[in-house]
C-alpha positions as CSV (number, residue, x, y, z in Angstrom):
1,M,-21.7,-28.3,15.1
2,Y,-19.8,-28.1,18.4
3,S,-16.3,-29.5,17.9
4,G,-15.6,-30.5,21.4
5,N,-12.7,-28.1,22.0
6,D,-12.5,-25.8,25.0
7,K,-13.5,-22.7,23.1
8,S,-16.9,-21.3,24.1
9,P,-19.9,-22.9,22.4
10,T,-21.9,-19.7,23.1
11,L,-19.5,-16.8,22.7
12,D,-19.1,-15.2,19.2
13,T,-16.0,-13.1,19.7
14,D,-15.9,-11.5,16.2
15,G,-19.6,-11.2,15.8
16,D,-19.7,-13.1,12.5
17,G,-22.6,-15.4,13.5
18,I,-20.4,-18.4,14.1
19,V,-19.7,-19.3,17.8
20,D,-16.1,-19.6,18.8
21,A,-16.2,-23.3,19.2
22,C,-17.0,-23.7,15.5
23,D,-15.1,-20.7,14.2
24,F,-11.7,-21.3,12.5
25,D,-10.8,-17.7,13.2
26,S,-12.6,-16.6,16.4
27,D,-11.1,-13.1,16.6
28,N,-11.0,-12.4,12.8
29,D,-7.3,-11.5,12.8
30,G,-6.6,-13.7,9.7
31,I,-4.7,-16.3,11.6
32,P,-6.5,-19.7,12.2
33,D,-7.1,-20.5,15.8
34,S,-5.3,-23.8,15.3
35,L,-2.1,-21.8,14.7
36,E,-2.6,-19.7,17.7
37,D,-2.7,-22.8,19.9
38,F,0.9,-22.0,21.0
39,D,1.6,-25.2,22.9
40,K,-0.2,-27.4,20.4
41,N,-2.2,-29.2,23.1
42,A,-5.5,-28.7,21.4
43,K,-6.6,-26.5,24.3
44,F,-7.1,-22.8,23.4
45,E,-7.9,-21.1,26.7
46,D,-4.4,-21.8,28.2
47,D,-2.5,-19.9,25.4
48,D,-1.6,-16.5,26.9
49,L,2.1,-16.4,27.0
50,E,3.2,-12.9,26.1
51,G,5.9,-11.5,28.4
52,D,7.9,-14.7,28.7
53,I,11.1,-13.5,30.3
54,L,13.1,-14.7,33.3
55,I,12.0,-12.1,35.8
56,T,8.4,-12.5,34.9
57,P,7.8,-16.0,33.5
58,I,4.2,-15.2,32.5
59,L,3.0,-11.7,32.1
60,G,-0.2,-12.5,30.2
61,D,-3.2,-10.3,29.7
62,A,-5.8,-12.9,30.5
63,V,-6.9,-13.1,26.9
64,P,-6.0,-16.4,25.1
65,N,-4.3,-16.1,21.8
66,Y,-7.3,-17.1,19.7
67,R,-9.2,-14.1,21.0
68,D,-6.1,-11.8,21.4
69,L,-5.4,-9.3,18.6
70,D,-1.8,-8.8,19.8
71,S,-0.8,-12.2,21.0
72,D,2.8,-11.3,21.9
73,N,2.0,-7.8,23.2
74,D,4.6,-6.2,21.0
75,G,2.4,-3.3,19.8
76,I,2.0,-4.8,16.3
77,L,-1.4,-6.4,15.8
78,D,-1.5,-10.1,14.8
79,L,-3.2,-9.4,11.5
80,F,-0.2,-7.2,10.5
81,E,2.3,-9.9,11.5
82,S,0.3,-12.7,9.8
83,G,2.1,-12.7,6.4
84,I,-1.0,-11.5,4.5
85,P,0.2,-9.0,1.9
86,V,-0.3,-5.4,2.8
87,S,-2.3,-4.9,-0.4
88,V,-4.8,-7.5,0.8
89,I,-4.8,-6.1,4.4
90,N,-5.7,-2.7,3.0
91,Q,-8.8,-4.2,1.3
92,I,-10.0,-6.4,4.2
93,D,-9.1,-4.1,7.1
94,T,-9.7,-0.6,5.8
95,D,-9.3,1.2,9.1
96,H,-6.2,-0.9,10.1
97,N,-7.8,-1.8,13.5
98,G,-6.4,-5.4,13.3
99,V,-9.8,-7.0,12.7
100,I,-11.0,-8.1,9.3
101,D,-14.0,-5.9,8.3
102,S,-17.5,-7.4,8.9
103,G,-18.4,-7.1,5.2
104,V,-15.7,-9.6,4.2
105,A,-17.2,-13.0,3.5
106,V,-16.3,-15.8,5.9
107,G,-18.4,-18.7,4.6
108,Q,-19.4,-21.5,7.1
109,N,-16.1,-21.9,8.9
110,G,-15.5,-18.3,10.1
111,L,-12.2,-17.8,8.2
112,A,-12.3,-15.1,5.6
113,D,-12.8,-16.7,2.2
114,V,-10.3,-14.4,0.5
115,L,-7.5,-15.9,2.7
116,E,-8.4,-19.5,1.8
117,T,-7.4,-21.5,-1.3
118,Y,-11.2,-21.7,-1.9
119,P,-14.2,-20.8,0.3
120,D,-14.4,-23.0,3.4
121,S,-11.3,-25.0,2.5
122,G,-9.7,-24.1,5.8
123,T,-6.4,-23.9,4.1
124,L,-4.5,-20.5,3.9
125,K,-3.2,-19.3,0.5
126,Y,-0.6,-17.3,2.4
127,S,2.3,-18.5,4.5
128,I,2.4,-17.4,8.1
129,R,5.2,-14.8,8.3
130,N,8.4,-15.8,10.1
131,V,11.1,-13.3,9.2
132,D,14.0,-14.8,11.1
133,G,13.1,-18.4,10.2
134,D,13.2,-19.6,13.8
135,N,10.5,-21.8,15.5
136,T,8.3,-18.9,16.4
137,P,6.1,-17.0,13.9
138,D,6.2,-13.2,13.9
139,F,2.8,-12.8,15.7
140,L,4.3,-14.7,18.7
141,D,7.8,-13.4,18.4
142,V,8.8,-10.1,20.1
143,T,12.1,-10.1,18.0
144,S,10.8,-10.9,14.5
145,N,14.1,-10.3,12.9
146,G,16.0,-12.4,15.5
147,S,17.7,-9.5,17.2
148,D,15.7,-6.4,17.7
149,F,12.5,-5.9,19.7
150,D,9.5,-5.2,17.5
151,L,8.1,-2.8,20.0
152,Y,11.3,-0.7,19.6
153,Q,11.1,-1.0,15.9
154,I,7.8,0.9,15.8
155,G,9.1,3.6,18.1
156,K,7.3,2.5,21.3
157,G,10.2,1.2,23.3
158,N,9.3,3.5,26.2
159,L,6.4,1.2,26.9
160,D,8.8,-1.6,27.8
161,T,9.7,-1.0,31.4
162,L,10.9,-4.6,32.1
163,G,13.3,-5.0,29.2
164,G,11.4,-7.9,27.7
165,G,10.4,-6.3,24.4
166,F,6.7,-6.2,25.2
167,I,4.2,-3.6,26.6
168,S,4.7,-4.0,30.3
169,T,1.6,-2.3,31.7
170,I,-1.3,-4.7,31.4
171,N,-4.6,-2.7,31.1
172,D,-7.1,-4.0,28.7
173,G,-10.7,-3.1,29.6
174,D,-12.3,-4.2,26.4
175,K,-10.5,-7.6,26.5
176,D,-9.3,-7.5,22.9
177,G,-5.7,-8.2,23.8
178,I,-4.6,-4.6,22.9
179,Q,-3.2,-2.7,25.9
180,A,-4.8,0.7,26.7
181,V,-1.6,2.6,26.0
182,V,-1.8,1.7,22.3
183,D,-5.5,0.9,21.9
184,T,-7.1,3.7,19.9
185,D,-10.6,2.4,20.7
186,L,-11.1,1.4,24.3
187,V,-14.7,0.3,23.8
188,K,-14.8,-1.8,20.7
189,R,-12.5,-4.6,19.6
190,G,-9.5,-3.4,17.6
191,A,-7.4,-0.3,17.4
192,P,-7.9,1.8,14.3
193,N,-4.8,3.2,12.5
194,S,-2.4,0.8,14.2
195,P,1.1,0.5,12.8
196,L,1.9,-2.2,10.2
197,S,4.8,-4.6,10.8
198,P,8.2,-2.8,10.2
199,Y,9.1,-5.8,8.0
200,A,6.1,-5.4,5.6
201,S,8.0,-2.8,3.5
202,L,11.2,-4.9,3.6
203,L,9.4,-7.9,2.3
204,K,7.8,-5.8,-0.4
205,N,11.1,-4.3,-1.4
206,A,12.7,-7.8,-1.5
207,L,10.3,-8.9,-4.1
208,T,11.0,-6.0,-6.5
209,G,14.0,-5.0,-8.7
210,T,17.3,-6.8,-8.2
211,A,16.1,-8.3,-5.0
212,K,13.2,-10.1,-6.6
213,N,14.5,-13.5,-5.3
214,A,15.7,-12.3,-1.9
215,G,15.1,-14.8,0.8
216,T,14.4,-14.4,4.5
217,S,18.1,-14.3,5.4
218,E,18.7,-11.4,3.0
219,I,15.7,-9.5,4.4
220,T,17.0,-10.0,7.9
221,Q,20.4,-8.8,6.9
222,A,18.9,-5.6,5.5
223,A,17.3,-5.0,8.8
224,N,20.5,-5.6,10.7
225,D,22.7,-3.0,8.8
226,V,22.5,-0.4,11.6
227,K,24.8,-0.5,14.6
228,I,24.6,1.7,17.7
229,Y,27.5,1.8,20.1
230,P,28.8,2.1,22.8
231,N,25.7,1.2,24.8
232,P,25.7,2.2,27.6
233,V,27.4,5.4,26.6
234,K,29.1,7.6,29.1
235,A,27.6,11.1,29.3
236,G,29.8,13.5,27.2
237,E,31.0,10.8,24.9
238,S,29.7,10.3,21.3
239,L,27.1,7.7,20.6
240,M,28.1,6.2,17.3
241,V,25.7,5.2,14.5
242,T,27.0,3.1,11.6
243,A,24.8,2.0,8.7
244,A,25.1,1.0,5.1
245,E,22.6,3.7,4.1
246,E,22.2,7.4,5.0
247,G,19.2,8.2,7.1
248,N,17.7,10.2,10.0
249,Y,17.7,9.6,13.7
250,T,15.5,10.8,16.5
251,L,16.4,10.4,20.2
252,F,13.5,10.2,22.6
253,S,13.5,10.4,26.4
254,A,11.9,7.5,28.4
255,E,8.8,9.7,28.5
256,G,8.6,9.7,24.7
257,K,9.8,13.3,24.2
258,A,12.1,14.0,21.3
259,V,15.3,15.5,22.6
260,K,17.7,15.3,19.7
261,S,17.4,14.6,15.9
262,G,19.5,14.8,12.8
263,K,20.9,13.0,9.8
264,F,23.6,10.3,9.7
265,S,25.8,8.8,7.1
266,A,28.1,5.7,7.1
267,R,29.6,6.6,10.5
268,T,28.2,9.4,12.6
269,G,28.7,10.5,16.2
270,I,25.9,11.9,18.3
271,D,27.0,14.2,21.1
272,T,25.5,13.2,24.5
273,A,27.1,16.1,26.6
274,A,23.7,17.8,27.2
275,L,21.8,14.6,28.0
276,P,21.0,13.7,31.6
277,T,21.8,10.1,32.6
278,G,19.0,7.7,32.0
279,I,17.2,5.6,29.4
280,Y,16.5,6.8,25.9
281,I,15.1,5.4,22.7
282,I,16.8,6.2,19.4
283,K,14.7,5.7,16.2
284,I,16.7,5.1,13.1
285,E,15.1,5.5,9.6
286,T,16.7,4.8,6.2
287,K,15.0,4.1,2.9
288,S,14.8,0.3,3.7
289,T,14.9,0.2,7.5
290,L,12.9,1.5,10.4
291,K,14.5,0.5,13.8
292,S,14.5,1.6,17.4
293,Y,16.9,0.9,20.2
294,K,17.1,1.4,23.9
295,V,20.1,3.5,24.8
296,I,21.5,4.0,28.3
297,V,23.4,7.2,29.1
298,K,25.4,6.8,32.3
């Protein structure tokens, strides 16, 4: 029965046989449409807010959140920022395209039964992930850990040309909310083999061993151990990396080409003498952290 909301009474975005107006999860990303109603005004078509920065107040992609597979445009699909355990995601989205597989039962309400307390209850058995504990869930937060852009964390900071932490070039021909520069299927909804949230492994690690009872603040602290300075760095001076763990770094040009790499320990200097001035992305990887930063050489 049509519920009277402003979702289409004829469109079936996810092809599950339930029209959007009656579908609890119209895009099949595992997040109920009611939670994707960002401004909580019970209107769904006006929720398209990715790219909310001062110089560009709204840089939306014309796809409302309830049909958008990457609502905050940070390169990590909503399903992977939902809070659904990776072990479950691997079962319900086998190609990691950000859309729950068509063979997964959805009952009468359009929300995958496996995600509900019982079929058609409409109540999730998993909490929506909010790593930094602020007022914005990860699927709408470009800085899920409260300090670092998610887009940089997955090594795609070069796609942020406005400094807002989101993919700046809006080009989405198939209208699934995934921009063409990261969309591995430009015809059908979803992007197979998309990256998981960089915090999925941190959350998993926090629930094992001595960190079994680790809370959100401890997880966030683990993600904030790495420091890069000075930034900007003057050409010829050392770019310093400090971290609680040993790891590897890779420095990329703004075009995405790897220009320098190596290992680092507690405090390591990276020589910038051979680097032309400009913007770079440094990717830092330790056993518990994967982070990327924008670095300016001047």
